[in-house]
PASEBA-1860 file (N, C-alpha, C; in nm, 3 decimals):
! residues 234
1> MRLNKYIA> 8.285/9.141/8.429/8.400/9.191/8.503/8.450/9.083/8.599 ~ 8.580/9.063/8.602/8.638/8.963/8.692/8.599/8.995/8.837 ~ 8.575/8.890/8.916/8.519/8.907/9.050/8.604/8.996/9.140 ~ 8.735/8.978/9.139/8.817/9.061/9.229/8.813/9.208/9.188 ~ 8.805/9.233/9.059/8.795/9.371/9.010/8.660/9.431/9.050 ~ 8.555/9.350/9.043/8.422/9.396/9.082/8.421/9.438/9.229 ~ 8.481/9.353/9.315/8.485/9.384/9.458/8.565/9.511/9.484 ~ 8.674/9.528/9.410/8.755/9.650/9.423/8.674/9.772/9.381
9> HCGIASRR> 8.596/9.760/9.275/8.514/9.871/9.227/8.405/9.908/9.328 ~ 8.369/9.813/9.413/8.269/9.840/9.516/8.329/9.913/9.636 ~ 8.460/9.933/9.635/8.526/10.004/9.745/8.543/9.922/9.869 ~ 8.545/9.789/9.854/8.555/9.700/9.970/8.700/9.664/10.001 ~ 8.778/9.639/9.897/8.918/9.597/9.917/8.991/9.610/9.785 ~ 9.124/9.607/9.792/9.204/9.604/9.670/9.186/9.468/9.603 ~ 9.233/9.453/9.481/9.216/9.326/9.410/9.283/9.211/9.483 ~ 9.402/9.237/9.537/9.472/9.129/9.607/9.398/9.088/9.735
17> KADELIVN> 9.346/9.187/9.807/9.268/9.155/9.926/9.137/9.087/9.888 ~ 9.080/9.128/9.774/8.958/9.064/9.726/8.982/8.916/9.697 ~ 9.098/8.884/9.640/9.132/8.743/9.616/9.133/8.664/9.747 ~ 9.185/8.725/9.853/9.188/8.658/9.983/9.046/8.633/10.034 ~ 8.959/8.733/10.017/8.820/8.718/10.060/8.752/8.604/9.986 ~ 8.781/8.594/9.856/8.720/8.490/9.773/8.768/8.352/9.818 ~ 8.899/8.337/9.831/8.958/8.208/9.868/8.910/8.165/10.007 ~ 8.889/8.261/10.097/8.848/8.230/10.234/8.698/8.204/10.248
25> GNVKINGA> 8.626/8.213/10.136/8.484/8.182/10.140/8.396/8.294/10.189 ~ 8.447/8.418/10.184/8.369/8.533/10.231/8.281/8.595/10.123 ~ 8.284/8.538/10.003/8.210/8.596/9.891/8.105/8.497/9.840 ~ 7.985/8.549/9.819/7.877/8.468/9.762/7.828/8.531/9.632 ~ 7.790/8.445/9.538/7.727/8.488/9.414/7.589/8.424/9.409 ~ 7.488/8.506/9.407/7.349/8.458/9.404/7.321/8.357/9.515 ~ 7.375/8.386/9.635/7.348/8.305/9.752/7.441/8.188/9.775 ~ 7.530/8.160/9.680/7.622/8.046/9.693/7.766/8.095/9.707
33> VMKELGYD> 7.842/8.031/9.796/7.983/8.068/9.815/8.058/8.050/9.684 ~ 8.136/8.151/9.648/8.213/8.147/9.523/8.362/8.160/9.556 ~ 8.437/8.054/9.525/8.582/8.057/9.547/8.660/8.057/9.416 ~ 8.593/8.074/9.305/8.657/8.075/9.174/8.710/8.216/9.145 ~ 8.842/8.231/9.149/8.902/8.363/9.133/8.872/8.425/8.997 ~ 8.857/8.343/8.897/8.837/8.395/8.763/8.692/8.415/8.724 ~ 8.600/8.405/8.821/8.458/8.419/8.790/8.430/8.556/8.730 ~ 8.348/8.557/8.624/8.314/8.681/8.554/8.174/8.726/8.599
41> VSDEDVVE> 8.166/8.838/8.669/8.039/8.887/8.722/7.955/8.948/8.610 ~ 7.829/8.903/8.601/7.737/8.957/8.501/7.643/9.058/8.567 ~ 7.564/9.128/8.486/7.471/9.229/8.537/7.362/9.166/8.623 ~ 7.334/9.038/8.601/7.227/8.970/8.675/7.274/8.915/8.810 ~ 7.405/8.906/8.831/7.458/8.845/8.953/7.439/8.936/9.074 ~ 7.409/8.874/9.188/7.406/8.945/9.316/7.528/8.900/9.395 ~ 7.618/8.992/9.421/7.743/8.962/9.489/7.733/9.006/9.636 ~ 7.767/8.914/9.726/7.770/8.945/9.868/7.912/8.926/9.921
49> VNGSVAKP> 7.957/9.020/10.002/8.088/9.010/10.067/8.066/9.025/10.217 ~ 8.106/8.924/10.291/8.086/8.923/10.436/7.940/8.949/10.474 ~ 7.849/8.892/10.394/7.707/8.899/10.426/7.634/9.022/10.377 ~ 7.705/9.117/10.314/7.641/9.239/10.264/7.650/9.244/10.112 ~ 7.543/9.289/10.048/7.541/9.301/9.903/7.641/9.408/9.861 ~ 7.723/9.375/9.761/7.826/9.467/9.712/7.783/9.528/9.580 ~ 7.781/9.661/9.578/7.747/9.734/9.456/7.854/9.840/9.430 ~ 7.897/9.853/9.305/8.001/9.952/9.275/7.956/10.094/9.307
57> DAKLVYVM> 8.047/10.173/9.362/8.017/10.315/9.385/8.015/10.389/9.252 ~ 7.917/10.475/9.237/7.909/10.552/9.112/8.016/10.661/9.108 ~ 8.057/10.710/9.225/8.152/10.820/9.232/8.284/10.772/9.288 ~ 8.392/10.799/9.216/8.526/10.764/9.264/8.581/10.877/9.350 ~ 8.639/10.839/9.463/8.688/10.936/9.560/8.834/10.907/9.590 ~ 8.914/11.016/9.602/9.056/11.002/9.629/9.092/11.097/9.743 ~ 9.145/11.042/9.852/9.168/11.120/9.973/9.313/11.103/10.019 ~ 9.372/11.214/10.065/9.502/11.210/10.133/9.478/11.240/10.280
65> LNKPKGYI> 9.527/11.151/10.366/9.514/11.166/10.511/9.652/11.174/10.574 ~ 9.668/11.264/10.671/9.788/11.265/10.753/9.756/11.178/10.874 ~ 9.793/11.051/10.866/9.757/10.953/10.968/9.833/10.979/11.098 ~ 9.762/10.988/11.210/9.831/10.996/11.339/9.878/10.857/11.384 ~ 9.972/10.855/11.477/10.005/10.729/11.543/9.883/10.682/11.622 ~ 9.875/10.551/11.643/9.765/10.499/11.722/9.642/10.462/11.642 ~ 9.654/10.463/11.510/9.545/10.418/11.422/9.598/10.306/11.333 ~ 9.510/10.212/11.298/9.549/10.105/11.207/9.487/10.129/11.071
73> TSLSDEKD> 9.551/10.070/10.968/9.505/10.092/10.831/9.416/9.980/10.779 ~ 9.378/9.886/10.865/9.275/9.789/10.829/9.139/9.856/10.848 ~ 9.036/9.797/10.787/8.903/9.855/10.801/8.832/9.808/10.927 ~ 8.887/9.706/10.993/8.833/9.660/11.121/8.948/9.599/11.200 ~ 8.927/9.584/11.330/9.035/9.533/11.415/8.978/9.450/11.528 ~ 9.031/9.330/11.543/8.983/9.241/11.648/9.018/9.293/11.788 ~ 9.117/9.384/11.797/9.156/9.442/11.925/9.081/9.571/11.955 ~ 8.990/9.608/11.866/8.907/9.728/11.883/8.990/9.856/11.889
81> RPVVTELL> 9.100/9.859/11.814/9.180/9.981/11.805/9.118/10.076/11.703 ~ 9.145/10.205/11.712/9.090/10.300/11.615/9.139/10.270/11.474 ~ 9.052/10.286/11.374/9.088/10.265/11.234/9.085/10.399/11.160 ~ 9.167/10.410/11.056/9.185/10.539/10.990/9.057/10.595/10.930 ~ 8.967/10.507/10.885/8.845/10.557/10.820/8.756/10.632/10.919 ~ 8.776/10.613/11.049/8.698/10.687/11.148/8.730/10.837/11.143 ~ 8.845/10.872/11.085/8.884/11.012/11.076/8.818/11.086/10.960 ~ 8.762/11.010/10.865/8.703/11.070/10.745/8.556/11.101/10.771
89> TDITERVY> 8.531/11.206/10.847/8.398/11.231/10.900/8.295/11.272/10.796 ~ 8.337/11.331/10.684/8.238/11.374/10.585/8.254/11.304/10.450 ~ 8.324/11.190/10.448/8.335/11.110/10.326/8.229/11.000/10.334 ~ 8.125/11.012/10.252/8.014/10.917/10.260/8.041/10.790/10.182 ~ 8.130/10.796/10.081/8.163/10.677/10.005/8.251/10.585/10.088 ~ 8.243/10.455/10.061/8.326/10.359/10.133/8.463/10.351/10.065 ~ 8.564/10.405/10.130/8.699/10.403/10.075/8.787/10.314/10.161 ~ 8.900/10.274/10.107/8.992/10.189/10.183/9.136/10.235/10.157
97> PVGRLDYN> 9.226/10.205/10.251/9.364/10.252/10.238/9.438/10.188/10.121 ~ 9.522/10.267/10.058/9.612/10.217/9.953/9.744/10.184/10.021 ~ 9.773/10.055/10.034/9.891/10.015/10.111/9.863/10.029/10.259 ~ 9.968/10.047/10.339/9.949/10.050/10.483/10.058/10.133/10.551 ~ 10.025/10.178/10.669/10.121/10.236/10.763/10.096/10.167/10.896 ~ 10.201/10.126/10.965/10.177/10.051/11.087/10.126/10.142/11.199 ~ 10.082/10.081/11.306/10.013/10.146/11.417/10.090/10.267/11.471 ~ 10.224/10.253/11.480/10.306/10.358/11.540/10.371/10.451/11.438
105> TSGMLLLT> 10.329/10.442/11.312/10.383/10.529/11.207/10.277/10.630/11.166 ~ 10.320/10.754/11.148/10.229/10.860/11.106/10.261/10.900/10.962 ~ 10.178/10.993/10.911/10.209/11.049/10.781/10.110/11.017/10.671 ~ 10.156/11.037/10.548/10.068/11.031/10.433/10.011/10.893/10.409 ~ 9.878/10.889/10.398/9.807/10.767/10.361/9.702/10.806/10.259 ~ 9.698/10.735/10.148/9.596/10.757/10.046/9.483/10.658/10.067 ~ 9.360/10.704/10.047/9.243/10.618/10.055/9.155/10.644/9.933 ~ 9.096/10.539/9.879/9.013/10.554/9.759/8.918/10.437/9.745
113> NDGDLANR> 8.820/10.453/9.657/8.735/10.341/9.617/8.763/10.302/9.472 ~ 8.873/10.353/9.418/8.918/10.320/9.282/9.010/10.199/9.291 ~ 8.954/10.081/9.270/9.032/9.958/9.285/9.145/9.947/9.185 ~ 9.125/9.998/9.063/9.231/9.991/8.961/9.352/10.073/9.004 ~ 9.328/10.193/9.054/9.440/10.277/9.097/9.508/10.217/9.219 ~ 9.431/10.167/9.313/9.490/10.105/9.433/9.580/9.988/9.394 ~ 9.534/9.908/9.299/9.612/9.793/9.254/9.741/9.839/9.187 ~ 9.731/9.946/9.109/9.850/9.998/9.040/9.954/10.049/9.138
121> LTHPKHHI> 9.909/10.123/9.239/10.002/10.185/9.332/10.068/10.085/9.425 ~ 10.002/9.972/9.450/10.057/9.873/9.543/10.127/9.758/9.472 ~ 10.118/9.751/9.340/10.181/9.640/9.268/10.333/9.660/9.266 ~ 10.409/9.556/9.301/10.555/9.569/9.311/10.624/9.615/9.183 ~ 10.568/9.585/9.068/10.638/9.616/8.942/10.648/9.765/8.915 ~ 10.568/9.848/8.982/10.567/9.991/8.950/10.676/10.069/9.023 ~ 10.727/10.018/9.133/10.841/10.079/9.203/10.823/10.228/9.228 ~ 10.714/10.264/9.290/10.690/10.404/9.325/10.756/10.433/9.460
129> YKTYRAKI> 10.845/10.531/9.463/10.918/10.560/9.587/10.826/10.622/9.693 ~ 10.841/10.576/9.816/10.776/10.636/9.932/10.884/10.700/10.018 ~ 10.860/10.823/10.060/10.959/10.898/10.137/10.920/10.902/10.283 ~ 11.016/10.871/10.369/10.993/10.870/10.514/11.095/10.960/10.583 ~ 11.051/11.017/10.692/11.141/11.091/10.781/11.147/11.013/10.912 ~ 11.266/10.968/10.948/11.282/10.881/11.064/11.374/10.945/11.167 ~ 11.334/10.937/11.292/11.424/10.969/11.403/11.473/10.837/11.458 ~ 11.605/10.817/11.458/11.661/10.688/11.497/11.760/10.705/11.612
137> SGILSNER> 11.780/10.598/11.686/11.875/10.602/11.797/12.018/10.585/11.745 ~ 12.112/10.641/11.817/12.253/10.621/11.784/12.301/10.703/11.667 ~ 12.419/10.666/11.620/12.484/10.735/11.508/12.469/10.652/11.381 ~ 12.426/10.717/11.276/12.416/10.648/11.146/12.545/10.680/11.070 ~ 12.640/10.590/11.079/12.771/10.611/11.018/12.762/10.605/10.866 ~ 12.869/10.651/10.802/12.875/10.645/10.656/12.867/10.500/10.606 ~ 12.924/10.409/10.685/12.921/10.267/10.647/12.778/10.214/10.650 ~ 12.702/10.256/10.750/12.563/10.212/10.761/12.477/10.273/10.651
145> VARLRKGV> 12.503/10.399/10.622/12.431/10.463/10.511/12.457/10.389/10.381 ~ 12.583/10.351/10.358/12.620/10.279/10.236/12.547/10.145/10.227 ~ 12.533/10.077/10.339/12.463/9.949/10.340/12.315/9.967/10.304 ~ 12.253/10.070/10.361/12.113/10.097/10.330/12.095/10.132/10.182 ~ 12.190/10.208/10.130/12.182/10.248/9.989/12.203/10.130/9.895 ~ 12.274/10.031/9.943/12.299/9.912/9.862/12.185/9.812/9.871 ~ 12.122/9.803/9.988/12.018/9.703/10.015/12.060/9.613/10.129 ~ 11.968/9.584/10.221/12.001/9.504/10.339/11.903/9.388/10.352
153> DIGGFVTS> 11.948/9.283/10.420/11.863/9.167/10.446/11.777/9.197/10.569 ~ 11.644/9.192/10.552/11.554/9.221/10.664/11.479/9.094/10.708 ~ 11.546/8.980/10.689/11.485/8.854/10.731/11.434/8.774/10.615 ~ 11.526/8.728/10.531/11.487/8.649/10.415/11.451/8.731/10.294 ~ 11.461/8.863/10.304/11.432/8.951/10.191/11.538/9.060/10.188 ~ 11.604/9.075/10.074/11.704/9.181/10.056/11.638/9.299/9.987 ~ 11.642/9.412/10.052/11.574/9.531/9.999/11.645/9.586/9.876 ~ 11.571/9.656/9.795/11.630/9.727/9.682/11.709/9.847/9.735
161> PAIVNVIK> 11.800/9.902/9.656/11.875/10.020/9.700/11.782/10.133/9.743 ~ 11.811/10.192/9.857/11.732/10.303/9.909/11.807/10.434/9.888 ~ 11.731/10.543/9.885/11.789/10.676/9.880/11.790/10.729/10.024 ~ 11.908/10.754/10.077/11.922/10.787/10.219/11.999/10.918/10.235 ~ 11.945/11.009/10.315/12.013/11.135/10.346/12.000/11.165/10.495 ~ 12.112/11.186/10.561/12.111/11.222/10.703/12.083/11.372/10.713 ~ 11.971/11.406/10.777/11.933/11.546/10.791/12.002/11.610/10.911 ~ 12.009/11.535/11.021/12.071/11.587/11.143/12.129/11.471/11.223
169> QGERNAVV> 12.253/11.483/11.263/12.316/11.380/11.345/12.354/11.439/11.479 ~ 12.294/11.388/11.586/12.327/11.432/11.720/12.413/11.328/11.791 ~ 12.436/11.351/11.919/12.520/11.259/11.996/12.448/11.127/12.022 ~ 12.316/11.132/12.039/12.241/11.012/12.077/12.142/10.964/11.971 ~ 12.109/11.049/11.878/12.014/11.008/11.774/12.034/11.088/11.647 ~ 11.964/11.048/11.544/11.977/11.114/11.414/11.839/11.126/11.349 ~ 11.825/11.224/11.261/11.705/11.239/11.178/11.746/11.210/11.035 ~ 11.674/11.118/10.972/11.713/11.067/10.841/11.594/11.067/10.747
177> EIKIAEGK> 11.617/11.106/10.622/11.517/11.088/10.517/11.555/10.966/10.436 ~ 11.458/10.876/10.418/11.484/10.753/10.343/11.371/10.730/10.244 ~ 11.408/10.694/10.121/11.310/10.665/10.016/11.326/10.519/9.974 ~ 11.213/10.447/9.975/11.215/10.306/9.935/11.108/10.282/9.829 ~ 11.134/10.182/9.745/11.040/10.152/9.636/10.948/10.035/9.670 ~ 10.982/9.961/9.776/10.898/9.847/9.814/10.806/9.887/9.929 ~ 10.725/9.792/9.974/10.633/9.820/10.083/10.614/9.700/10.173 ~ 10.723/9.636/10.210/10.714/9.522/10.301/10.670/9.568/10.440
185> NRQVRKMF> 10.610/9.476/10.514/10.561/9.508/10.648/10.674/9.559/10.737 ~ 10.656/9.680/10.793/10.752/9.744/10.883/10.891/9.751/10.821 ~ 10.898/9.775/10.691/11.025/9.766/10.619/11.128/9.867/10.668 ~ 11.090/9.992/10.682/11.187/10.094/10.722/11.244/10.062/10.860 ~ 11.159/10.023/10.952/11.205/9.988/11.087/11.303/9.871/11.081 ~ 11.272/9.771/10.999/11.358/9.654/10.987/11.490/9.688/10.919 ~ 11.486/9.781/10.824/11.610/9.821/10.756/11.707/9.888/10.852 ~ 11.657/9.980/10.933/11.746/10.045/11.029/11.794/9.946/11.135
193> AAVGNKVL> 11.707/9.855/11.177/11.748/9.753/11.275/11.859/9.666/11.218 ~ 11.852/9.641/11.087/11.953/9.555/11.023/12.092/9.617/11.027 ~ 12.101/9.750/11.035/12.233/9.815/11.041/12.266/9.861/11.183 ~ 12.177/9.831/11.281/12.210/9.859/11.420/12.147/9.983/11.480 ~ 12.043/10.038/11.416/11.976/10.157/11.470/11.828/10.127/11.493 ~ 11.774/10.182/11.599/11.632/10.164/11.630/11.553/10.288/11.588 ~ 11.439/10.266/11.521/11.353/10.378/11.484/11.273/10.423/11.605 ~ 11.284/10.552/11.639/11.212/10.609/11.752/11.082/10.675/11.707
201> ELERTAIG> 11.086/10.740/11.593/10.968/10.803/11.534/10.977/10.785/11.382 ~ 10.859/10.767/11.319/10.859/10.745/11.175/10.736/10.812/11.113 ~ 10.761/10.889/11.008/10.654/10.960/10.938/10.675/10.947/10.787 ~ 10.568/10.913/10.714/10.578/10.913/10.567/10.536/11.050/10.518 ~ 10.622/11.110/10.436/10.599/11.248/10.391/10.561/11.259/10.244 ~ 10.584/11.154/10.166/10.552/11.163/10.023/10.534/11.024/9.962 ~ 10.456/11.020/9.857/10.444/10.901/9.772/10.472/10.947/9.630 ~ 10.580/10.900/9.574/10.623/10.951/9.444/10.650/11.100/9.455
209> ELYMGRLM> 10.590/11.179/9.366/10.605/11.324/9.369/10.487/11.391/9.438 ~ 10.407/11.311/9.507/10.291/11.364/9.580/10.332/11.386/9.725 ~ 10.335/11.515/9.768/10.385/11.549/9.900/10.271/11.590/9.994 ~ 10.289/11.561/10.122/10.187/11.592/10.221/10.181/11.741/10.254 ~ 10.295/11.807/10.243/10.298/11.951/10.267/10.257/11.987/10.409 ~ 10.166/12.083/10.422/10.127/12.134/10.553/9.999/12.071/10.607 ~ 9.956/11.962/10.549/9.837/11.895/10.598/9.859/11.851/10.743 ~ 9.774/11.896/10.833/9.793/11.871/10.976/9.761/11.726/11.011
217> EGHYRKLT> 9.826/11.676/11.116/9.804/11.539/11.161/9.657/11.518/11.197 ~ 9.600/11.408/11.146/9.460/11.378/11.171/9.365/11.443/11.072 ~ 9.418/11.532/10.988/9.335/11.599/10.888/9.351/11.530/10.752 ~ 9.260/11.562/10.660/9.262/11.500/10.527/9.206/11.598/10.426 ~ 9.231/11.567/10.300/9.176/11.646/10.190/9.159/11.557/10.069 ~ 9.073/11.597/9.978/9.058/11.525/9.853/9.171/11.565/9.758 ~ 9.217/11.470/9.679/9.323/11.499/9.582/9.269/11.587/9.470 ~ 9.357/11.669/9.415/9.321/11.748/9.298/9.320/11.660/9.174
225> QKEIEYLK> 9.258/11.708/9.069/9.256/11.631/8.945/9.396/11.609/8.891 ~ 9.482/11.708/8.907/9.621/11.695/8.863/9.693/11.585/8.940 ~ 9.669/11.578/9.070/9.732/11.474/9.152/9.680/11.335/9.115 ~ 9.550/11.326/9.087/9.491/11.197/9.047/9.552/11.150/8.916 ~ 9.565/11.241/8.821/9.623/11.205/8.692/9.769/11.163/8.708 ~ 9.841/11.231/8.797/9.980/11.193/8.822/9.989/11.050/8.872 ~ 9.906/11.015/8.970/9.908/10.880/9.026/9.871/10.775/8.923 ~ 9.780/10.809/8.834/9.737/10.713/8.732/9.843/10.690/8.625
233> NC> 9.938/10.783/8.617/10.039/10.774/8.511/10.181/10.754/8.562 ~ 10.198/10.751/8.694/10.335/10.737/8.745/10.380/10.591/8.745
END
């Protein structure tokens, strides 16, 4: 099995993050640092990541979390901020977030130790829509909506067309539902900034046809088999 896939199967990181660990010298094979991305792990190999032996989990776990603000989606933080896995009090398997939500964004976050599924859901070629509900400052005019629907420059990157619907427009702010197929860092916030509106609150409510529903903030549940199959085939 290719080394990055092996690390993903151990529930340590996605394949892309595993590549970073390998290149940075954080992975050892039989006691020696291994930076060869294409290395094929055999049954006799002992793989260490960050000093700990890595073994694949026998049981695959799929979790939906309603992430509160004030948590990060990394597995550790140099600033000692709370991490999302601290909320999974009865999940004994080592799972990691699929994609990310920034510190001040709440809502649906998937976590799993299935590296193949995580890689599929985060790979740009699959274009799985993520739905957000945003409270923004000011008025979102029809012209601004049209720009978002067409795609905007967020700093050297032009976004794909978004699906945008204004839910409520007040005198000082608006509530907007926006669906995007990409997952650039702070993309929704940057998109609204590009048309002149500031995001005041941001929540992700769905990934593809998988909806958070009434799951309370800070709570989580395991995905149903039907939901798992949907994600594997979407």
